[in-house]
Backbone bond lengths (Angstrom), bond angles and torsions (degrees), N, CA, C in turn:
res aa  C-N    CA-C-N  psi(-1)  N-CA   C-N-CA  omega(-1)  CA-C   N-CA-C  phi
1 M - - - 1.441 - - 1.522 108.24 -
2 S 1.315 116.01 155.39 1.461 123.38 172.33 1.523 107.61 -141.45
3 L 1.319 117.43 167.72 1.445 118.92 175.13 1.517 111.53 -65.65
4 K 1.324 115.39 -33.40 1.473 119.76 178.64 1.527 110.67 -68.48
5 E 1.317 117.66 -38.13 1.476 122.90 175.99 1.523 108.80 -115.01
6 N 1.335 113.14 68.89 1.455 121.24 -172.91 1.517 110.80 -76.71
7 K 1.317 117.15 123.89 1.468 122.62 177.88 1.523 111.47 -117.23
8 T 1.324 115.82 27.54 1.460 120.67 -177.87 1.536 111.54 -61.14
9 V 1.297 117.93 -42.70 1.466 120.70 -178.51 1.514 110.01 -60.94
10 E 1.314 117.60 -44.50 1.483 120.50 178.25 1.507 111.97 -63.39
11 L 1.344 117.37 -39.31 1.480 121.16 178.88 1.535 109.77 -60.31
12 W 1.320 116.99 -48.95 1.473 119.63 -178.15 1.515 111.34 -69.25
13 R 1.320 118.31 -34.08 1.470 120.81 176.59 1.537 110.63 -61.59
14 S 1.311 117.05 -36.09 1.469 119.45 178.75 1.543 111.53 -79.23
15 F 1.336 117.82 -30.38 1.462 120.76 -177.30 1.533 112.25 -77.59
16 M 1.305 118.11 -45.07 1.459 122.04 -169.41 1.550 113.41 -56.17
17 P 1.327 120.35 -43.16 1.479 118.09 177.81 1.520 113.17 -66.26
18 L 1.336 117.72 -23.95 1.456 121.14 -177.46 1.539 112.70 -87.94
19 R 1.319 117.73 -18.62 1.478 119.39 -172.79 1.526 113.26 -61.76
20 N 1.332 116.92 -27.60 1.472 120.12 179.73 1.511 112.01 -71.35
21 R 1.327 117.84 -11.14 1.473 120.96 177.72 1.514 111.36 -88.21
22 I 1.317 117.77 -6.55 1.470 121.46 176.63 1.512 107.97 -75.12
23 I 1.354 116.77 116.62 1.472 118.35 -170.11 1.529 114.69 -89.56
24 N 1.324 118.63 -11.06 1.458 120.41 -176.02 1.527 114.09 -132.62
25 P 1.359 117.47 48.51 1.469 117.45 179.42 1.532 111.52 -69.94
26 V 1.313 116.11 145.05 1.449 121.82 176.02 1.532 109.61 -73.14
27 S 1.329 116.57 -36.63 1.471 123.10 178.32 1.522 108.04 -157.21
28 S 1.310 116.56 -175.83 1.461 120.69 176.64 1.520 112.37 -89.73
29 D 1.350 117.47 1.05 1.463 121.47 179.04 1.510 111.12 -61.74
30 L 1.333 114.84 144.08 1.463 122.12 178.59 1.528 108.13 -111.78
31 F 1.309 115.38 153.17 1.464 121.53 177.91 1.508 110.55 -126.36
32 S 1.320 116.62 134.74 1.453 123.28 173.38 1.536 104.77 -109.53
33 L 1.311 117.24 110.79 1.473 123.84 -169.99 1.508 111.44 -113.99
34 Q 1.348 116.69 131.67 1.466 121.55 178.22 1.525 108.27 -118.20
35 I 1.347 114.45 135.92 1.467 120.69 175.58 1.519 107.33 -122.30
36 Y 1.343 116.18 115.69 1.449 122.03 -176.47 1.537 109.40 -99.57
37 Q 1.303 116.15 140.98 1.460 121.25 -179.29 1.537 111.56 -67.29
38 H 1.316 116.97 -41.06 1.465 122.27 179.16 1.526 110.54 -119.65
39 I 1.284 118.31 151.70 1.455 122.69 -172.16 1.516 114.46 -57.58
40 N 1.336 119.44 -36.20 1.460 120.31 -178.35 1.509 114.20 -97.90
41 D 1.307 118.29 10.01 1.473 121.33 -179.66 1.509 113.59 -61.89
42 Y 1.343 118.44 -27.11 1.465 121.15 -178.92 1.533 110.71 -62.85
43 M 1.325 117.96 -16.48 1.462 121.73 -177.52 1.543 111.81 -90.22
44 N 1.325 118.03 -14.04 1.471 122.09 -175.39 1.513 109.98 -106.13
45 P 1.339 119.95 117.13 1.462 121.37 -179.23 1.514 115.00 -63.38
46 E 1.340 117.33 -16.54 1.451 120.79 -179.88 1.520 113.31 -95.85
47 S 1.325 118.21 -6.59 1.460 121.43 -178.70 1.524 109.14 -72.23
48 E 1.305 114.62 135.04 1.475 120.06 178.81 1.524 109.72 -81.84
49 F 1.311 115.40 145.56 1.476 120.33 177.37 1.509 107.43 -147.78
50 V 1.328 114.63 166.18 1.459 122.14 176.17 1.513 107.03 -98.28
51 K 1.328 117.25 132.97 1.457 121.46 -179.65 1.513 108.72 -122.03
52 W 1.320 115.65 136.58 1.460 122.61 177.39 1.530 110.26 -119.66
53 A 1.303 117.26 139.79 1.454 123.57 163.49 1.510 104.04 -98.92
54 A 1.359 118.31 127.67 1.446 118.57 -170.17 1.510 113.38 -147.37
55 M 1.346 114.26 164.79 1.448 124.53 169.99 1.508 107.62 -132.60
56 E 1.344 116.75 148.23 1.463 119.33 175.09 1.537 109.03 -80.83
57 V 1.308 116.37 137.49 1.458 121.52 178.84 1.521 109.88 -122.15
58 S 1.345 115.50 158.01 1.469 119.15 179.75 1.523 111.11 -75.94
59 D 1.308 117.78 -28.65 1.473 121.70 170.92 1.536 106.54 -157.33
60 N 1.324 115.30 164.03 1.457 117.71 -178.51 1.533 111.00 -117.22
61 M 1.309 115.16 38.54 1.468 120.91 -179.75 1.531 111.44 -69.00
62 E 1.324 117.36 -34.02 1.466 121.37 179.71 1.519 108.74 -122.93
63 I 1.322 115.18 102.02 1.440 120.55 179.44 1.519 108.11 -98.82
64 P 1.350 117.34 123.83 1.475 119.06 -179.99 1.528 111.70 -59.57
65 Q 1.301 114.96 147.09 1.471 120.47 177.19 1.546 109.58 -57.81
66 G 1.330 115.38 136.66 1.448 120.56 -179.10 1.537 113.67 91.31
67 M 1.338 115.82 -1.65 1.465 121.26 179.54 1.514 109.73 -122.15
68 D 1.328 115.58 160.56 1.467 123.05 175.41 1.528 109.00 -127.67
69 S 1.312 116.51 161.74 1.469 120.71 176.02 1.524 108.15 -99.92
70 Y 1.315 114.40 155.02 1.466 121.11 176.67 1.524 107.66 -143.74
71 Y 1.302 116.31 133.53 1.470 122.27 175.89 1.493 109.28 -99.36
72 L 1.324 117.49 118.24 1.449 122.67 175.65 1.517 107.97 -71.05
73 S 1.314 117.16 130.67 1.453 120.68 -173.12 1.532 113.89 -69.92
74 G 1.318 117.35 -18.28 1.461 120.17 179.14 1.534 112.42 79.29
75 G 1.320 116.34 -172.88 1.450 120.76 -179.95 1.524 111.24 117.90
76 L 1.313 115.71 -169.73 1.451 122.43 -177.45 1.529 110.73 -84.21
77 Y 1.330 116.15 133.88 1.476 121.49 179.45 1.540 109.62 -131.65
78 A 1.302 115.96 146.36 1.455 122.34 166.86 1.532 105.54 -96.34
79 V 1.314 116.77 133.42 1.464 121.49 -175.34 1.523 109.44 -116.50
80 F 1.324 115.71 129.20 1.461 122.33 -177.87 1.507 109.25 -126.71
81 L 1.327 116.12 145.11 1.469 121.13 177.17 1.522 108.56 -94.69
82 H 1.316 114.67 124.58 1.481 120.41 175.24 1.524 107.21 -105.26
83 K 1.332 115.93 125.90 1.461 121.00 176.36 1.521 109.20 -111.84
84 G 1.324 115.15 133.96 1.468 120.67 179.91 1.495 110.81 108.89
85 G 1.320 114.81 -174.40 1.456 121.44 -178.10 1.507 112.68 -89.62
86 P 1.330 115.90 -173.76 1.471 120.28 -177.98 1.526 112.85 -66.88
87 Q 1.325 118.69 -20.61 1.469 120.79 -179.55 1.513 113.24 -64.28
88 N 1.343 118.58 -24.56 1.473 118.52 176.23 1.522 113.34 -111.35
89 F 1.327 117.13 21.16 1.461 122.27 174.48 1.535 110.40 -61.15
90 R 1.315 116.31 -35.24 1.476 121.23 -178.42 1.536 110.05 -58.23
91 E 1.329 117.80 -39.43 1.470 121.54 179.88 1.512 111.32 -64.61
92 T 1.321 116.54 -42.26 1.467 120.86 178.50 1.515 110.47 -64.74
93 F 1.337 117.74 -44.57 1.453 121.45 178.52 1.527 111.08 -64.67
94 H 1.318 117.52 -36.31 1.461 120.29 176.95 1.535 109.77 -61.14
95 F 1.330 116.22 -44.96 1.472 119.53 177.88 1.533 110.98 -60.37
96 I 1.319 116.90 -47.47 1.489 121.17 -176.33 1.517 109.99 -59.96
97 F 1.339 116.32 -55.22 1.454 119.80 -169.11 1.530 115.62 -90.09
98 N 1.343 118.13 -21.01 1.468 120.33 -179.01 1.521 114.11 -106.54
99 E 1.333 116.60 -20.37 1.468 118.86 -179.63 1.531 112.14 -113.27
100 W 1.343 116.38 -53.52 1.470 119.01 -175.83 1.514 112.57 -74.33
101 M 1.326 118.31 -52.58 1.453 123.45 -172.97 1.534 113.33 -56.94
102 P 1.351 119.40 -46.91 1.473 119.27 -177.44 1.528 115.45 -60.60
103 V 1.323 118.15 -25.21 1.464 120.88 -178.31 1.519 113.69 -108.25
104 S 1.327 116.77 2.00 1.478 121.94 -172.41 1.516 114.74 -81.33
105 G 1.336 117.14 -24.11 1.459 119.11 -171.79 1.511 113.17 86.25
106 Y 1.340 115.77 6.70 1.467 122.14 -179.72 1.512 109.78 -122.04
107 I 1.335 115.51 159.80 1.453 122.53 170.86 1.528 107.47 -129.87
108 V 1.321 115.52 164.36 1.461 120.44 178.29 1.524 109.17 -68.49
109 D 1.332 115.39 135.08 1.448 121.71 176.48 1.525 108.79 -98.19
110 H 1.314 117.06 154.53 1.472 122.13 -177.31 1.533 110.32 -86.89
111 R 1.315 115.39 75.61 1.463 124.71 176.79 1.526 107.81 -141.59
112 E 1.304 114.74 -174.94 1.455 121.01 -178.13 1.547 111.57 -65.20
113 H 1.321 115.02 140.84 1.463 122.82 170.14 1.544 103.70 -104.25
114 F 1.341 117.95 144.37 1.436 117.77 175.92 1.532 112.51 -154.64
115 E 1.323 113.65 162.59 1.458 122.34 175.01 1.506 107.15 -118.50
116 L 1.340 115.65 135.74 1.471 122.28 175.35 1.521 107.23 -98.21
117 L 1.314 116.55 119.37 1.447 123.39 -178.45 1.527 106.83 -105.25
118 G 1.324 116.02 90.10 1.466 121.68 -176.96 1.509 113.47 -91.67
119 E 1.318 115.85 -156.92 1.479 120.91 -174.24 1.521 113.32 -66.26
120 K 1.346 117.75 -23.05 1.485 119.96 179.51 1.525 111.98 -89.05
121 Y 1.321 117.38 -0.21 1.477 120.71 178.13 1.521 109.00 -75.83
122 K 1.310 117.25 126.90 1.462 124.05 -176.84 1.510 111.97 -128.08
123 N 1.309 117.64 34.49 1.463 125.19 178.07 1.532 110.12 56.18
124 N 1.289 120.38 -113.36 1.475 122.52 -173.39 1.514 114.47 -93.41
125 E 1.322 118.07 10.27 1.478 121.91 -176.34 1.512 111.57 -75.69
126 P 1.341 117.68 146.19 1.483 121.29 -179.79 1.535 113.13 -62.06
127 E 1.327 118.32 -27.34 1.479 120.33 -179.75 1.518 113.35 -91.80
128 S 1.316 117.03 6.82 1.462 121.80 179.03 1.552 111.82 -64.05
129 E 1.330 115.44 145.13 1.455 121.68 176.97 1.527 109.85 -132.30
130 E 1.330 116.16 139.38 1.443 121.35 173.99 1.518 108.71 -147.77
131 E 1.332 116.23 154.70 1.454 121.31 177.37 1.530 109.34 -95.50
132 I 1.312 115.86 135.65 1.456 122.69 175.54 1.516 107.12 -106.28
133 W 1.327 116.59 121.25 1.472 122.94 -178.72 1.505 108.50 -107.56
134 I 1.334 116.74 115.89 1.474 123.61 -179.19 1.517 108.13 -109.87
135 P 1.342 118.74 123.74 1.459 120.40 177.96 1.525 110.69 -69.05
136 I 1.331 116.18 130.39 1.462 118.93 -177.67 1.535 111.40 -133.39
137 K 1.305 114.46 162.49 1.472 121.63 170.46 1.514 107.04 -146.14
138 R 1.319 115.79 159.32 1.464 121.52 179.91 1.520 110.09 -61.05
139 W 1.314 116.16 137.61 1.464 122.46 176.72 1.516 107.73 -80.10
140 E 1.315 115.78 129.16 1.468 120.87 178.93 1.535 107.13 -118.48
141 S 1.324 116.68 120.91 1.465 119.71 -178.81 1.513 112.63 -79.92
């Protein structure tokens, strides 16, 4: 998948009917996870990446048929609140990467990027809220 050839809607359409078969969810929160091959690929709309629709589970001993498990590598993240639908995601990303990041003392780390879609997430609604988790590490000159 790439941002230019975005298949996010299809991914979630296939995931949502299966999520009720997950027997050990930690919560009802959903995660939209992106794995980029190269560290700066998130900036290029044509760069291919792997995208997961996911839920956190207490253990992965029983994985429903048609699903896979994924272990988030962990580490330090900067967390931002995005309000609104996908149409104004560009504004939030502009703030993160053009305003906050240059003065933060951090740089993007080469790990998973993800969004936490919690109880205030309302899909395409203007009052929707989601957390954007950006992997970071200290900038060393």
